[in-house]
C-alpha positions in Angstrom: 0.0 0.0 0.0 1.2 3.5 -1.0 1.9 6.3 1.5 -0.9 8.4 -0.2 -3.6 5.7 0.3 -2.4 5.3 3.7 -2.7 8.9 4.6 -6.0 9.2 2.9 -7.3 6.2 4.9 -6.0 7.4 8.1 -7.5 11.1 7.5 -10.9 9.6 6.7 -10.7 7.3 9.7 -9.8 10.2 12.1 -12.7 12.3 10.5 -15.3 9.8 10.9 -14.1 9.0 14.5 -14.1 12.7 15.4 -17.6 13.3 13.9 -19.0 10.3 15.7 -17.4 11.1 19.0 -17.9 14.9 18.5 -14.2 15.3 19.5 -12.6 18.2 17.9 -9.1 17.0 18.8 -9.4 14.1 16.5 -10.6 16.1 13.7 -7.6 18.8 14.4 -5.3 15.7 13.9 -6.3 15.5 10.2 -4.9 18.8 9.4 -1.2 18.1 9.4 -1.9 14.9 7.8 -4.1 16.5 5.1 -1.2 19.2 4.4 1.3 16.2 4.0 -1.2 14.7 1.6 -1.6 17.8 -0.3 2.1 18.5 -0.5 2.7 15.1 -2.1 -0.2 15.7 -4.6 1.2 19.1 -5.6 4.9 18.3 -6.1 4.8 14.5 -7.1 5.3 14.2 -11.1 2.5 12.9 -13.2 5.1 10.9 -15.2 8.8 10.6 -15.6 10.1 11.5 -19.1 13.8 10.7 -19.2 16.3 10.2 -22.2 19.2 7.7 -21.3 22.5 7.4 -23.0 24.8 4.4 -22.0 28.4 4.0 -23.3 30.8 1.1 -22.4 34.4 1.2 -22.6 34.4 -2.1 -24.3 31.7 -4.5 -25.4 33.8 -7.5 -25.6 36.5 -8.4 -23.0 37.9 -11.3 -21.2 36.5 -12.7 -17.8 37.0 -10.2 -14.9 38.3 -7.4 -17.0 37.0 -4.1 -15.7 34.6 -2.0 -17.9 33.8 1.4 -17.5 30.1 2.3 -17.8 29.1 6.0 -18.5 25.4 6.8 -18.1 23.9 10.3 -19.0 20.2 11.1 -17.9 18.3 14.0 -19.3 15.0 15.2 -17.9 12.6 15.9 -20.7 9.6 16.4 -18.5 8.8 18.4 -15.4 10.9 19.2 -12.3 11.8 16.1 -10.4 12.2 16.8 -6.6 13.4 13.3 -5.8 14.8 10.9 -8.5 16.0 7.5 -7.7 18.1 5.9 -10.6 19.2 2.1 -10.8 21.1 0.7 -13.8 19.8 -2.8 -13.6 22.6 -5.4 -13.8 22.6 -9.3 -13.9 23.4 -10.7 -10.4 26.6 -12.5 -11.9 28.1 -8.8 -12.6 30.0 -7.2 -9.9 30.5 -3.4 -9.4 34.0 -2.8 -8.7 34.1 1.1 -8.5 31.5 3.7 -8.3 27.8 2.8 -7.9 25.0 2.1 -10.3 22.5 3.5 -7.8 21.9 7.3 -7.6 19.3 9.5 -5.5 19.2 13.1 -7.0 17.0 16.0 -7.8 16.7 16.9 -11.5 15.1 20.1 -12.8 13.4 20.1 -16.2 15.9 20.1 -19.2 18.9 19.3 -16.9 21.2 16.3 -17.3 22.9 14.1 -14.7 25.7 11.6 -15.6 27.5 9.0 -13.5 30.2 6.3 -14.0 31.0 3.1 -12.6 33.1 0.0 -13.2 32.0 -3.4 -13.4 33.3 -6.8 -14.0 32.0 -10.4 -14.5 32.6 -14.0 -15.5 32.1 -15.5 -18.9 28.7 -14.9 -20.4 26.5 -12.4 -22.3 24.8 -9.8 -20.2 22.1 -7.5 -21.4 22.2 -3.8 -20.1 18.9 -2.8 -21.4 17.1 -1.2 -18.2 17.2 1.9 -16.2 14.9 1.9 -13.3 13.6 5.4 -12.3 11.4 6.1 -9.4 10.4 9.8 -8.8 8.5 11.5 -6.0 8.4 14.3 -3.4 10.8 14.7 -0.6 8.1 13.2 1.8 7.9 10.2 -0.4 4.1 10.5 -0.4 3.6 9.6 -4.0 6.0 7.7 -6.2 6.1 7.2 -10.0 8.2 4.3 -11.3 9.2 3.7 -14.8 11.6 1.2 -16.5 13.5 3.0 -19.3 14.5 0.6 -22.0 18.1 1.1 -23.4 20.3 -0.7 -25.8 23.5 -2.3 -24.7 25.1 -5.6 -24.1 28.3 -6.8 -22.5 29.9 -9.9 -24.0 32.5 -11.6 -21.6 34.4 -14.0 -24.0 36.3 -17.1 -22.8 40.2 -16.5 -22.9 41.8 -17.8 -26.2 45.2 -19.3 -25.9 47.2 -18.7 -29.1 48.2 -22.0 -30.9 50.2 -21.9 -34.0 49.0 -25.2 -35.3 46.4 -28.0 -34.6 47.7 -31.4 -36.0 44.7 -32.7 -38.0 44.7 -35.0 -41.1 41.0 -35.9 -42.0 40.5 -38.3 -44.8 38.6 -35.7 -46.8 39.5 -32.1 -47.6 37.9 -29.3 -49.3 38.7 -28.0 -52.5 40.4 -24.5 -51.4 44.0 -24.1 -50.7 45.0 -24.4 -47.1 47.6 -26.2 -44.5 46.2 -29.6 -44.4 47.9 -32.4 -46.5 45.3 -33.7 -48.8 47.0 -37.1 -50.1 46.5 -35.7 -53.7 49.4 -34.7 -55.9 49.7 -31.4 -57.3 51.2 -28.0 -56.2 52.8 -28.1 -52.8 55.8 -28.4 -50.8 56.0 -31.9 -49.6 57.2 -34.5 -52.0 54.3 -37.0 -53.0 55.6 -39.1 -55.9 57.0 -39.4 -59.3 55.0 -39.1 -62.5 55.5 -38.7 -66.2 56.8 -35.4 -67.4 54.2 -33.3 -69.0 54.2 -30.1 -71.2 54.6 -27.2 -68.8 56.3 -28.7 -66.1 59.1 -26.7 -64.7 62.7 -28.1 -65.4 63.3 -27.7 -61.7 60.8 -30.3 -61.0 62.4 -33.0 -63.2 63.7 -36.1 -61.2 66.9 -36.6 -63.0 67.9 -39.5 -61.1 64.7 -41.6 -62.2 64.9 -40.2 -65.8 68.6 -41.3 -66.2 67.1 -45.0 -66.0 65.0 -44.5 -68.9 66.7 -43.5 -72.0 63.4 -42.0 -74.0 61.4 -40.6 -70.9 61.5 -38.1 -68.4 59.9 -37.9 -65.0 58.9 -35.0 -62.8 58.5 -34.9 -58.9 54.9 -34.4 -57.7 54.0 -32.8 -54.4 51.3 -33.2 -52.0 48.5 -30.4 -52.2 47.5 -28.7 -49.1 43.9 -27.7 -48.7 41.5 -26.8 -45.8 39.4 -29.2 -44.0 36.0 -29.4 -42.1 36.7 -29.4 -38.4 33.9 -30.0 -35.9 34.3 -29.2 -32.4 32.3 -30.9 -29.7 32.3 -29.3 -26.2 31.1 -31.6 -23.6 28.7 -29.9 -21.3 27.3 -32.8 -19.4 27.2 -32.3 -15.6 28.1 -35.8 -14.9 31.5 -35.4 -16.6 32.3 -31.8 -15.4 31.0 -31.3 -11.8 32.9 -32.5 -8.7 33.0 -32.4 -5.1 32.1 -28.8 -3.7 30.6 -27.7 -6.9 33.9 -27.2 -8.7 33.8 -27.8 -12.4 36.1 -28.5 -15.2 33.8 -26.8 -17.7 35.5 -23.4 -18.0 38.8 -25.3 -18.7 37.1 -27.1 -21.4 35.6 -23.9 -22.9 39.0 -22.3 -22.9 40.3 -25.4 -24.9 37.5 -25.4 -27.3 38.0 -21.5 -28.0 41.7 -22.0 -28.5 41.3 -24.9 -30.9 38.5 -23.1 -32.8 40.8 -19.9 -33.1 43.8 -22.0 -34.3 41.7 -23.9 -36.7 40.1 -20.9 -38.4 43.5 -19.2 -38.5 44.6 -22.1 -40.8 41.8 -21.4 -43.1 39.6 -24.4 -42.0 35.8 -24.4 -42.1 34.9 -24.8 -38.4 31.6 -25.6 -36.6 30.7 -25.9 -32.8 28.3 -28.4 -30.9 27.7 -27.8 -27.1 26.7 -31.2 -26.1 24.9 -30.8 -22.7 21.4 -30.2 -21.4 20.5 -29.3 -25.1 22.5 -29.6 -28.4 23.5 -26.0 -29.2 24.8 -26.1 -32.8 26.9 -23.2 -34.4 26.8 -23.8 -38.4 30.5 -24.3 -39.9 31.9 -21.2 -41.5 35.2 -19.6 -42.3 37.2 -16.5 -40.9 36.6 -13.8 -38.4 32.9 -13.6 -38.7 32.9 -17.4 -37.6 35.3 -16.8 -34.8 32.8 -14.3 -33.4 29.9 -16.6 -33.8 31.8 -19.5 -31.9 32.9 -17.1 -29.1 29.2 -15.8 -28.7 28.1 -19.5 -28.4 30.9 -20.3 -25.9 30.2 -17.3 -23.9 26.6 -18.6 -23.3 27.5 -22.2 -22.9 26.8 -23.8 -19.6 27.0 -27.4 -18.2 23.5 -29.2 -17.7 21.9 -32.5 -17.0 19.8 -34.4 -19.5 18.5 -38.1 -19.5 18.7 -37.9 -23.3 22.1 -36.6 -23.7 23.6 -38.3 -20.5 25.9 -40.3 -22.9 27.8 -39.5 -26.2 26.0 -42.3 -28.0 23.3 -39.7 -29.1 25.9 -37.4 -30.6 24.4 -36.3 -34.0 27.2 -37.3 -36.3 25.2 -36.3 -39.2 25.9 -32.5 -38.5 29.6 -33.4 -39.5 30.7 -34.0 -43.0 31.8 -37.5 -43.7 35.5 -38.5 -43.2 36.0 -34.9 -41.5 37.9 -34.1 -38.4 36.3 -34.1 -35.0 37.6 -32.6 -32.0 36.1 -33.7 -28.7 36.7 -31.6 -25.6 35.7 -33.7 -22.7 37.0 -35.0 -19.3 35.5 -38.5 -20.6 33.7 -41.0 -18.7 34.0 -44.8 -18.9 31.1 -45.4 -21.3 32.5 -42.9 -23.9 34.9 -45.2 -25.1 32.4 -47.1 -27.5 31.1 -43.8 -29.0 34.6 -42.8 -29.8 35.5 -46.2 -31.6 32.1 -45.7 -33.6 33.2 -42.4 -34.8 36.6 -43.7 -35.9 34.9 -46.7 -37.6 32.7 -44.3 -39.6 35.8 -42.7 -41.0 36.1 -39.6 -38.8 39.5 -38.5 -37.7 39.1 -37.9 -34.0 41.2 -35.8 -31.7 40.4 -35.8 -27.9 41.2 -32.9 -25.6 40.7 -34.3 -22.3 41.1 -31.9 -19.1 42.3 -34.4 -16.3 39.5 -34.7 -13.8 41.3 -37.1 -11.4 44.1 -34.4 -10.5 41.5 -31.6 -10.8 39.3 -33.3 -8.0 42.2 -34.4 -5.9 43.3 -30.7 -5.3 40.2 -30.1 -3.5 40.1 -33.2 -1.3 41.9 -33.5 2.1 45.3 -35.0 2.0 44.6 -38.4 3.5 46.0 -41.9 2.5 42.7 -43.3 1.5 42.0 -40.3 -0.9 45.5 -40.8 -2.4 44.8 -44.4 -2.9 41.4 -43.9 -4.4 43.1 -41.2 -6.7 45.8 -43.5 -7.7 43.4 -46.3 -8.6 41.2 -44.0 -10.7 44.0 -42.6 -12.4 45.3 -45.9 -13.5 41.7 -46.8 -14.9 41.6 -43.6 -16.7 45.3 -44.2 -18.1 44.1 -47.7 -19.3 41.1 -46.1 -21.1 43.0 -43.3 -22.8 45.5 -46.1 -24.0 42.6 -48.2 -25.5 41.5 -45.1 -27.3 44.9 -44.4 -28.6 45.3 -47.9 -30.0 42.0 -47.3 -31.9 43.9 -44.6 -34.0 42.4 -41.6 -31.9 44.7 -38.7 -31.0 44.4 -37.8 -27.2 45.7 -34.9 -25.4 45.6 -35.6 -21.6 45.7 -32.2 -20.1 46.4 -31.4 -16.5 44.6 -28.0 -16.1 47.2 -26.8 -13.6 49.3 -26.1 -16.6 48.4 -23.4 -19.1 46.7 -24.8 -22.2 48.9 -23.4 -24.8 52.0 -24.8 -23.1 50.6 -28.2 -22.7 49.2 -28.1 -26.3 52.3 -26.9 -27.9 54.2 -29.9 -26.4 51.7 -32.6 -27.4 50.9 -31.1 -30.7 54.4 -30.5 -31.7 55.1 -34.2 -31.1 51.9 -35.0 -33.4 53.3 -32.8 -36.2 56.8 -34.5 -36.1 55.0 -37.9 -36.6 52.8 -36.6 -39.4 49.8 -36.1 -37.2 49.8 -39.9 -36.3 48.6 -40.9 -32.9 
């Protein structure tokens, strides 16, 4: 109930009581209350007419990066004796400096500006509402209004820069790139020898082979390098990401997916992203910087979730990925994921698994007791055996201890893959 209704009811009650009891003191008590009510009715605004302009120092930032927000309020209506302003923020955002709440007086055609600094975790946060509440100094009557504005803050996952991701799918696209295509033509790596054809450069003639044939010449042929289709699958299942105390590996998985997507797009490949968790969130494959923005937007909103349908990887929609393309699975892995990975390999996909180590991660949050260390040793042995079985099936595996930066761990593992020609 507003104060105006309360005062009106109280005045009416006192008047009735005074008239019934024929008591002048009760009627006299209504005079100051009536003056307060008249004051509120006279000075309270009929409506709040404001123009709002908001500016952000940056709209795309890394997690916990300070962002300065500047807000200017212009009064296009009548005088406002008391105006309470609040820039409505998501609960996940924290104000680091300044304030997004202000109580001011704002005359007609005057402006008021304020600044504050906020920061937040990974995600997309709309900044679309300024809550304004105006009234008189006594607070008798209040007029509230939500003013819609346009603004959004995207906190993208950090991207570790990788020079190259060693992928060699069976099928490549027709455009030139950096992935060996197992097809002879223009390139830098030796592929074979063929008969000399008109137009071949003399530098490509293989004189050693030609010397064995008196009437024929032979030319060196090189392996073509093309772009490939890369499908990144981010495991968002709660059963594989959440551990004791509410700690989660998901943020580390998001970082790995963002880094691999960035490196694959930098190589000119066509990249798509599938977040596999409570729902299937699919980002269509594409090229270049625009696709990088799409993937980062999708990763900024990605969150782990539980679903009875997608509890296992067996429902992974492989039809979304072109046949014989490259699939990169970012997942801590559980025991029953092994059969799904074998099926992917049997269907002709080249598979790379980037697996944040859940055993070491959870062990760091448990007490240092002998039984805990023994259990961790047993689980680590089981995980090691599973990873070796996956590798024997021809699947590349990167076992990542998240205590080490992803770019350092990836450079060491991927450099070894590049030296062996991308073979697991």
